[in-house]
C-alpha positions as CSV (number, residue, x, y, z in Angstrom):
1,X,116.6,81.2,111.3
2,X,116.0,83.5,108.5
3,X,115.1,82.5,105.0
4,X,114.4,84.2,101.6
5,X,111.6,82.2,99.6
6,X,112.3,78.5,100.7
7,X,116.2,79.2,101.3
8,X,117.8,79.5,104.8
9,X,120.1,82.0,104.8
10,X,120.8,82.3,108.5
11,X,120.6,80.0,111.2
12,X,121.6,80.2,114.9
13,X,121.0,77.7,117.8
14,X,120.4,78.4,121.4
15,X,119.7,75.7,124.0
16,X,115.9,74.5,124.4
17,X,115.6,76.3,127.7
18,X,115.6,79.7,126.3
19,X,112.4,82.0,125.9
20,X,111.7,82.6,122.3
21,X,111.9,86.4,122.8
22,X,115.7,85.7,124.5
23,X,118.4,87.9,122.7
24,X,116.1,88.6,119.6
25,X,117.7,92.1,118.9
26,X,121.2,90.7,119.2
27,X,120.5,87.7,117.0
28,X,118.7,89.5,114.3
29,X,121.4,92.1,114.4
30,X,123.8,89.3,113.7
31,X,121.6,88.1,110.8
32,X,121.1,91.5,109.3
33,X,125.0,92.0,109.4
34,X,125.7,88.9,107.2
35,X,122.9,89.7,104.8
36,X,123.9,93.3,104.6
37,X,127.9,92.2,103.8
38,X,126.4,90.1,101.0
39,X,124.5,93.0,99.5
40,X,121.3,91.4,100.2
41,X,118.4,93.9,101.2
42,X,115.2,92.7,103.1
43,X,112.2,94.1,101.6
44,X,109.6,92.1,103.6
45,X,110.3,90.9,107.1
46,X,107.9,88.6,108.8
47,X,107.9,87.3,112.7
48,X,106.0,85.8,115.4
49,X,105.0,87.6,118.7
50,X,108.4,86.9,120.5
51,X,109.9,89.7,118.0
52,X,107.1,92.1,119.3
53,X,109.7,94.2,121.4
54,X,110.4,97.8,120.7
55,X,114.1,97.3,120.1
56,X,113.4,94.5,117.6
57,X,110.9,96.8,115.9
58,X,113.0,99.6,115.9
59,X,116.2,97.3,114.3
60,X,113.7,95.7,111.7
61,X,112.0,99.2,110.8
62,X,115.6,100.3,110.0
63,X,116.8,97.2,108.1
64,X,113.6,96.2,106.0
65,X,111.1,98.2,103.7
66,X,108.0,96.4,105.4
67,X,107.6,94.5,108.3
68,X,104.9,92.2,109.8
69,X,105.2,91.1,113.5
70,X,102.4,89.4,115.1
71,X,101.4,90.7,118.4
72,X,99.9,89.1,121.3
73,X,96.4,90.3,121.6
74,X,95.1,91.9,125.2
75,X,92.4,94.2,126.1
76,X,94.5,97.4,125.7
77,X,95.6,96.3,122.3
78,X,92.2,95.7,121.4
79,X,91.2,99.2,122.4
80,X,94.1,100.8,120.8
81,X,93.0,98.9,117.5
82,X,89.3,99.9,117.8
83,X,90.2,103.5,117.6
84,X,92.1,103.1,114.1
85,X,90.1,104.6,111.4
86,X,88.7,101.7,108.7
87,X,91.2,103.2,105.9
88,X,94.3,102.7,107.9
89,X,93.8,98.8,107.5
90,X,94.4,96.9,104.3
91,X,95.3,93.6,103.0
92,X,98.7,91.8,102.7
93,X,99.7,88.4,101.3
94,X,102.4,86.7,103.3
95,X,103.1,83.5,101.6
96,X,99.5,81.7,101.1
97,X,98.1,83.9,103.8
98,X,96.2,86.9,103.3
99,X,96.0,89.1,106.6
100,X,95.0,92.6,107.8
101,X,97.4,94.8,108.4
102,X,97.5,98.4,109.5
103,X,99.9,100.9,108.0
104,X,100.3,104.9,108.5
105,X,98.4,105.5,105.4
106,X,95.1,106.9,106.0
107,X,96.2,108.0,109.5
């Protein structure tokens, strides 16, 4: 499902036995194509950790100005995060949540 504010703009069903990450790139490609056809440009894209896949990241980077994808935390990621300089981090409001995010600013 894709929404803009509280309006649903794309919905696609699949069987309940599929993993959340199953065919994310293909599904998002179809959604972006339909939005493009209607002249709708995406400024901010937000997804859960099922979209934390390189092909999805490449697609979303191409189709939106900013994107936020929650990643599953693990020891390797914690180590990489600890190496980032403090100035690389900022705050971003997503709906009612304020989260830390990292961008290439300050790197």
